[in-house]
SEDRENKE-869331 format. One line per field, with one value per atom (N, C-alpha, C, O): atom name; residue number from 1; x, y negated, z. Coordinates in nm, 3 decimals, always signed. Atoms other than C-alpha are relative to their C-alpha. Layout:
residues N
at	(CA, ...) $
i	(NUM, ...) $
xx	(X, ...) $
yy	(Y, ...) $
zz	(Z, ...) $
end
This chain:
residues 69
at	(N, CA, C, O, N, CA, C, O, N, CA, C, O, N, CA, C, O, N, CA, C, O, N, CA, C, O, N, CA, C, O, N, CA, C, O, N, CA, C, O, N, CA, C, O, N, CA, C, O, N, CA, C, O, N, CA, C, O, N, CA, C, O, N, CA, C, O, N, CA, C, O, N, CA, C, O, N, CA, C, O, N, CA, C, O, N, CA, C, O, N, CA, C, O, N, CA, C, O, N, CA, C, O, N, CA, C, O, N, CA, C, O, N, CA, C, O, N, CA, C, O, N, CA, C, O, N, CA, C, O, N, CA, C, O, N, CA, C, O, N, CA, C, O, N, CA, C, O, N, CA, C, O, N, CA, C, O, N, CA, C, O, N, CA, C, O, N, CA, C, O, N, CA, C, O, N, CA, C, O, N, CA, C, O, N, CA, C, O, N, CA, C, O, N, CA, C, O, N, CA, C, O, N, CA, C, O, N, CA, C, O, N, CA, C, O, N, CA, C, O, N, CA, C, O, N, CA, C, O, N, CA, C, O, N, CA, C, O, N, CA, C, O, N, CA, C, O, N, CA, C, O, N, CA, C, O, N, CA, C, O, N, CA, C, O, N, CA, C, O, N, CA, C, O, N, CA, C, O, N, CA, C, O, N, CA, C, O, N, CA, C, O, N, CA, C, O, N, CA, C, O, N, CA, C, O, N, CA, C, O) $
i	(1, 1, 1, 1, 2, 2, 2, 2, 3, 3, 3, 3, 4, 4, 4, 4, 5, 5, 5, 5, 6, 6, 6, 6, 7, 7, 7, 7, 8, 8, 8, 8, 9, 9, 9, 9, 10, 10, 10, 10, 11, 11, 11, 11, 12, 12, 12, 12, 13, 13, 13, 13, 14, 14, 14, 14, 15, 15, 15, 15, 16, 16, 16, 16, 17, 17, 17, 17, 18, 18, 18, 18, 19, 19, 19, 19, 20, 20, 20, 20, 21, 21, 21, 21, 22, 22, 22, 22, 23, 23, 23, 23, 24, 24, 24, 24, 25, 25, 25, 25, 26, 26, 26, 26, 27, 27, 27, 27, 28, 28, 28, 28, 29, 29, 29, 29, 30, 30, 30, 30, 31, 31, 31, 31, 32, 32, 32, 32, 33, 33, 33, 33, 34, 34, 34, 34, 35, 35, 35, 35, 36, 36, 36, 36, 37, 37, 37, 37, 38, 38, 38, 38, 39, 39, 39, 39, 40, 40, 40, 40, 41, 41, 41, 41, 42, 42, 42, 42, 43, 43, 43, 43, 44, 44, 44, 44, 45, 45, 45, 45, 46, 46, 46, 46, 47, 47, 47, 47, 48, 48, 48, 48, 49, 49, 49, 49, 50, 50, 50, 50, 51, 51, 51, 51, 52, 52, 52, 52, 53, 53, 53, 53, 54, 54, 54, 54, 55, 55, 55, 55, 56, 56, 56, 56, 57, 57, 57, 57, 58, 58, 58, 58, 59, 59, 59, 59, 60, 60, 60, 60, 61, 61, 61, 61, 62, 62, 62, 62, 63, 63, 63, 63, 64, 64, 64, 64, 65, 65, 65, 65, 66, 66, 66, 66, 67, 67, 67, 67, 68, 68, 68, 68, 69, 69, 69, 69) $
xx	(-0.142, -3.432, +0.074, +0.034, -0.078, -3.174, +0.092, +0.110, -0.099, -2.925, +0.126, +0.186, -0.121, -2.639, -0.030, +0.056, +0.036, -2.822, +0.002, +0.046, +0.000, -2.868, +0.146, +0.178, -0.144, -2.493, +0.064, +0.144, -0.058, -2.410, -0.042, +0.039, +0.046, -2.625, +0.063, +0.088, -0.070, -2.464, +0.142, +0.191, -0.138, -2.118, +0.005, +0.089, +0.007, -2.213, -0.034, +0.030, +0.038, -2.380, +0.117, +0.144, -0.116, -2.077, +0.106, +0.161, -0.100, -1.843, -0.044, +0.037, +0.050, -2.060, +0.003, +0.032, -0.008, -2.078, +0.144, +0.166, -0.139, -1.699, +0.057, +0.160, -0.042, -1.671, -0.116, -0.159, +0.119, -1.960, +0.015, -0.085, -0.025, -1.803, -0.011, -0.010, +0.003, -1.829, -0.142, -0.237, +0.130, -2.112, -0.027, +0.065, +0.034, -2.303, +0.072, +0.116, -0.068, -2.151, +0.147, +0.204, -0.137, -1.805, +0.014, +0.108, +0.003, -1.889, -0.008, +0.062, +0.011, -1.995, +0.131, +0.164, -0.129, -1.662, +0.104, +0.182, -0.104, -1.452, -0.015, +0.085, +0.019, -1.607, +0.004, -0.022, -0.018, -1.553, -0.133, -0.133, +0.130, -1.927, -0.014, -0.039, -0.007, -1.916, +0.149, +0.232, -0.138, -1.597, +0.024, -0.069, -0.043, -1.404, +0.055, +0.111, -0.069, -1.297, +0.151, +0.199, -0.145, -0.925, +0.066, +0.166, -0.068, -0.843, -0.041, +0.017, +0.048, -1.034, -0.059, -0.063, +0.063, -1.200, -0.153, -0.223, +0.147, -1.548, -0.043, +0.034, +0.056, -1.768, -0.033, -0.095, +0.024, -1.782, -0.146, -0.196, +0.135, -2.132, +0.001, +0.058, -0.001, -2.191, -0.134, -0.166, +0.140, -2.538, +0.006, -0.080, -0.006, -2.431, +0.078, +0.087, -0.068, -2.227, -0.099, -0.204, +0.093, -2.389, +0.020, +0.122, -0.009, -2.463, +0.119, +0.182, -0.111, -2.200, +0.135, +0.223, -0.118, -1.935, +0.014, +0.124, +0.002, -2.032, +0.039, +0.119, -0.031, -2.017, +0.146, +0.208, -0.141, -1.674, +0.091, +0.191, -0.076, -1.545, -0.001, +0.101, +0.011, -1.676, +0.088, +0.162, -0.080, -1.515, +0.147, +0.221, -0.142, -1.181, +0.046, +0.155, -0.036, -1.184, +0.005, +0.093, -0.003, -1.266, +0.127, +0.188, -0.131, -0.966, +0.115, +0.208, -0.104, -0.750, +0.010, +0.120, +0.000, -0.854, +0.056, +0.113, -0.050, -0.761, +0.146, +0.208, -0.144, -0.414, +0.086, +0.054, -0.087, -0.132, +0.064, +0.094, -0.058, +0.008, +0.147, +0.212) $
yy	(+0.020, +4.283, +0.123, +0.235, -0.113, +4.501, +0.050, -0.015, -0.055, +4.724, -0.089, -0.107, +0.090, +4.493, -0.125, -0.171, +0.122, +4.192, +0.029, -0.055, -0.041, +4.381, +0.009, -0.033, -0.014, +4.458, -0.138, -0.161, +0.139, +4.092, -0.062, -0.124, +0.056, +3.992, +0.068, +0.002, -0.070, +4.260, -0.048, -0.064, +0.056, +4.134, -0.138, -0.168, +0.138, +3.774, +0.012, -0.055, -0.012, +3.877, +0.047, -0.009, -0.053, +4.079, -0.108, -0.123, +0.106, +3.792, -0.110, -0.161, +0.106, +3.539, +0.048, -0.030, -0.050, +3.762, -0.002, -0.023, +0.007, +3.774, -0.143, -0.168, +0.144, +3.396, -0.090, -0.170, +0.073, +3.243, -0.151, -0.222, +0.147, +2.894, -0.061, -0.184, +0.053, +2.857, -0.037, +0.035, +0.038, +2.668, +0.082, +0.137, -0.084, +2.841, -0.041, +0.046, +0.045, +2.625, +0.039, +0.067, -0.044, +2.710, +0.148, +0.188, -0.142, +3.078, +0.023, +0.108, -0.016, +3.040, -0.027, +0.039, +0.027, +2.883, +0.103, +0.152, -0.092, +3.111, +0.138, +0.205, -0.133, +3.426, -0.009, +0.090, +0.018, +3.283, +0.016, +0.052, -0.003, +3.276, -0.127, -0.119, +0.124, +2.911, -0.032, -0.021, +0.017, +2.824, -0.135, -0.197, +0.115, +2.525, +0.044, +0.152, -0.024, +2.506, -0.009, -0.094, +0.000, +2.588, -0.132, -0.174, +0.121, +2.274, -0.129, -0.234, +0.124, +2.026, +0.032, +0.147, -0.016, +1.972, +0.019, +0.014, -0.017, +2.029, +0.139, +0.234, -0.130, +2.311, +0.072, +0.015, -0.079, +2.590, +0.047, +0.089, -0.050, +2.680, +0.153, +0.218, -0.150, +3.041, +0.061, +0.176, -0.044, +3.068, +0.133, +0.219, -0.123, +3.343, +0.114, +0.222, -0.111, +3.548, +0.106, +0.074, -0.108, +3.885, +0.026, -0.009, -0.036, +4.009, +0.088, +0.076, -0.091, +4.278, -0.076, -0.042, +0.081, +4.018, -0.080, -0.091, +0.074, +3.811, +0.093, +0.055, -0.095, +4.117, +0.037, +0.045, -0.031, +4.207, -0.112, -0.086, +0.117, +3.853, -0.004, -0.028, +0.001, +3.870, +0.104, +0.075, -0.110, +4.203, -0.025, +0.006, +0.029, +4.091, -0.106, -0.095, +0.103, +3.781, +0.054, +0.016, -0.061, +3.980, +0.083, +0.080, -0.074, +4.208, -0.096, -0.068, +0.098, +3.899, -0.055, -0.078, +0.056, +3.767, +0.106, +0.069, -0.104, +4.103, +0.028, +0.085, -0.026, +4.117, -0.080, -0.196, +0.077, +4.019, -0.115, -0.106, +0.120, +3.676, -0.011, -0.106) $
zz	(-0.019, +2.675, -0.044, -0.012, +0.055, +2.503, +0.111, +0.214, -0.094, +2.682, +0.006, +0.112, +0.002, +2.575, +0.081, +0.156, -0.077, +2.721, +0.150, +0.229, -0.140, +3.050, +0.047, +0.158, -0.035, +3.048, +0.020, +0.111, -0.015, +2.994, +0.133, +0.202, -0.129, +3.289, +0.116, +0.217, -0.105, +3.503, +0.017, +0.129, -0.010, +3.419, +0.061, +0.146, -0.057, +3.491, +0.146, +0.227, -0.143, +3.818, +0.083, +0.189, -0.071, +3.926, +0.020, +0.129, -0.009, +3.849, +0.093, +0.170, -0.090, +4.028, +0.146, +0.237, -0.139, +4.336, +0.054, +0.173, -0.040, +4.342, +0.009, +0.072, +0.004, +4.282, +0.036, -0.047, -0.034, +4.474, -0.003, -0.008, -0.003, +4.478, -0.139, -0.149, +0.132, +4.102, -0.038, -0.008, +0.057, +3.939, -0.125, -0.186, +0.115, +3.660, -0.130, -0.205, +0.119, +3.386, +0.001, -0.105, -0.011, +3.517, -0.038, -0.106, +0.029, +3.495, -0.155, -0.209, +0.142, +3.131, -0.077, -0.175, +0.066, +3.039, +0.043, -0.040, -0.046, +3.259, -0.063, -0.088, +0.059, +3.110, -0.155, -0.223, +0.142, +2.759, -0.076, -0.194, +0.065, +2.685, -0.088, -0.208, +0.070, +2.593, -0.027, +0.063, +0.039, +2.407, -0.060, -0.111, +0.072, +2.280, -0.133, -0.146, +0.127, +1.919, +0.024, +0.098, -0.021, +1.899, -0.048, +0.010, +0.055, +1.697, +0.063, +0.035, -0.060, +1.908, +0.139, +0.183, -0.132, +2.243, -0.008, +0.093, +0.018, +2.095, +0.041, +0.028, -0.028, +2.214, -0.129, -0.219, +0.119, +1.957, +0.004, +0.109, +0.013, +1.832, +0.006, -0.082, -0.011, +1.951, -0.047, -0.017, +0.038, +1.793, -0.078, -0.057, +0.081, +1.548, +0.063, +0.004, -0.068, +1.796, +0.039, +0.093, -0.038, +1.848, +0.151, +0.211, -0.143, +2.198, +0.029, +0.135, -0.016, +2.151, +0.005, +0.084, +0.002, +2.070, +0.132, +0.186, -0.125, +2.376, +0.115, +0.201, -0.107, +2.600, -0.003, +0.103, +0.016, +2.468, +0.052, +0.119, -0.046, +2.533, +0.152, +0.216, -0.148, +2.891, +0.062, +0.156, -0.052, +2.954, -0.010, +0.083, +0.019, +2.812, +0.103, +0.159, -0.097, +3.034, +0.143, +0.220, -0.133, +3.346, +0.015, +0.123, -0.008, +3.269, +0.015, +0.091, -0.012, +3.226, +0.141, +0.192, -0.139, +3.568, +0.097, +0.199, -0.089, +3.726, -0.017, +0.073, +0.025, +3.570, +0.095, +0.125, -0.090, +3.805, -0.077, -0.196, +0.062, +3.740, +0.027, -0.018) $
end
């Protein structure tokens, strides 16, 4: 396991501890790991996303959740 993969798991774990009522699939969508295509309701293929890109998306989403509404 790479350091980036460990960081991804740590971010997911922290988020899940703060949101224990969410199911795992909800967490994947809420943290922007699994995404919809902008032009349709289809799930976007994230096969070619690097671990670094995924980690950045997760961190950006966590910041968004912490911003006042």
